[in-house]
N, C-alpha and C positions, 0 to 999 in steps of 0.2 A: 429535536436534539436538546441536550442539557446545556445549561450555561456554566461558566467557570465555577461558580459557587457550588453547584450540585456536583460537578465533576470532582472538585477538590475534596468535598465531604465524602463522596462515595469511594474514591480511590484511596483516601487516607484510611477509611475503615477497612477496605479490602486488603490493604497492606498491614493492617493491625497496628497503626500508629495513633497515638493520642495527638491532640492539637499541640501540646507542649513539645512532643518529640518531633513532629513535622516542623514546627517553628524553629527548633534548635538546628535541625538538619538543613533547613532552607535559609537560615540566617535572618529570621524575623521574630516577631513576638507571637505568643499564644493568642493574645487579643486580636492581632492583625489577621491571623488565620481564621478566627471566629468571624471577623468582619467579611472576609472573602467568602466563607461558607454561607453566611446569611445574605450574600449578594448586596451588602451595604456598600461595598467598595470593590473595584476591580484591581487586581495586582498590576503593578507596573511591568513593563517588559522584562527587566532584569529579575524582578521577583517571580514572575510567571516562569521564566526559564529555570530558575533554581527549584521552584516547586515541582515543575514538570520533571526535572531530572531526578529529584528525590522520589517522586511517585512512579518513575519508570514509564512515563507517557510522553507523547509529543505535544508541542504547543497546539497542534490542530485538535487533538483530543481534549486538551485543557480548555480550548476556546469553544468546544462543542461542535466543531465542524466534522469530526470523525467520531463514530460511536465508541463509547468506552468498552463495549463488549465485542468489538470487531474481531472476528475470528478468521484470520488468513492462514492459520497453521494447517498442516496436513497435506493430503494429496490434491494436486491440481493438474489440469491438463491445459497445455499451451498449444494452440493451433496457429500455424504460420502459413500464409499464402506465399509460396515460392514459385514464381512463374505461374504455370497453369495447375500446379499441384498444391495440395495442402499437407503439410507435415505436422505431426503431433508429438509433443514432448510431454511424457508423464513425469511429473516431478514432485519432490517433497519440498514443501515451503515452510520456512521458519520466519517468524515475525517478531520484531522487538524494537520498540522506540522508533517506529516509522521505517525501519529497515527490513526489507523483504529479501531473503536469500532463497534461491531456487537451485535445487540439485536433482538431476536425473541422469539416467544412463545415456540419454541422447544429447545432453548439454547442461549448461548451468548459467546462472546470471545473478545480478543484484539489482534490486529496484528500490526506490525511495517513495514512500507514501506522503502526499500532501493533499489536503482537501479530499477529493475523491479520485485523485490522479496517481498513477504509478509511472515512474520514469526511470530508466536505467539502461543496462546493457545485458545482452545474452551472447553466448557462444553455443551454436548448435553444431554438434559434431557430426550428426547424420547428414546435414546439408552443407557442412563445412563453412558455416557463415558466422561472422561476427557482426552483431547488430546493436543499434540503439533502438529502444522501444519506448513507446508511450501508450498507456492504457488508461481508459476512463472507467472507473467502477460504476456499475449500475446503481440506481437509487436504493435497491434492496441489498447491495453489497455482495451479491451471490455470483456475479460474473463481471468481467471487464472486457472492453473492446478497444481497439486502437490500431496503430500501425507501427511499422518498423522500417528502418533504413540501415543498410549495411553493405558489406562486401564479402566476397568469397575469400576463403583462406589462402587461395593461391594468388600471389601478388605478381604483377599487377592484375587486378580483377575488376570486373565492372561493378559499379555501385548499383545496388538493387533495392527495391522497396516492395512492400506489400501490406496486407491487412493482417491483424493478429487478434487473438482472443484468449482469455483464460476462463475456465469454468471447472466445476467439480466433476464433470463427466467428459469423456472424449467426444461423445456424440453431440453434446451441447456446444463444446468449443468449435468443432468442425462446422456445425450448423450456423453458428454465429459468423464465422469467417465466410462461409458460402453466402450468407445474407449480405455481408459487407461487400463482397465482390459483386454480387448481382445488383446491388443498389448504389454502387460507387461510394461506399462508406456510410450510408444512412441505414439505420435499423428501423424496422416497423415500430410505431408507437409503443 
């Protein structure tokens, strides 16, 4: 992965900003931006926050922990173990500044990306479940696996939990959950 200097340089160019423009918007000097881009100096946390905000990226992207070209946008399939069944939500995902919004006919949710982790909430209308979810993105960023804990919409209802996955195809999402179920949460190498 890239370091902060490479990320600042690449994202500044991608946004069509000069060093002087970025410096003005981030409250620093053109020379300081040049130092950051040359990796002569790392930005302080307040400077990094301002630069990340101006560039429209998260601190994880700026630090190089999340790829600059991460593409979470588009159609995804979310599979959920609910008791002995697996339910699938086909959803449209939007991604901006570490926020992942999920909308589908069978439910919706919001997740937050940090490092390789997604955490947040879902409401599945098909299963009438409100849940907190945690998903760990695979090293190649093409799918994620994890678990959920939630309750049925009818109150009082039992607290439930199960395995979950997100992938670009419904068959992959289902296969990942089945593998998690059969291996008690462990995936093959």
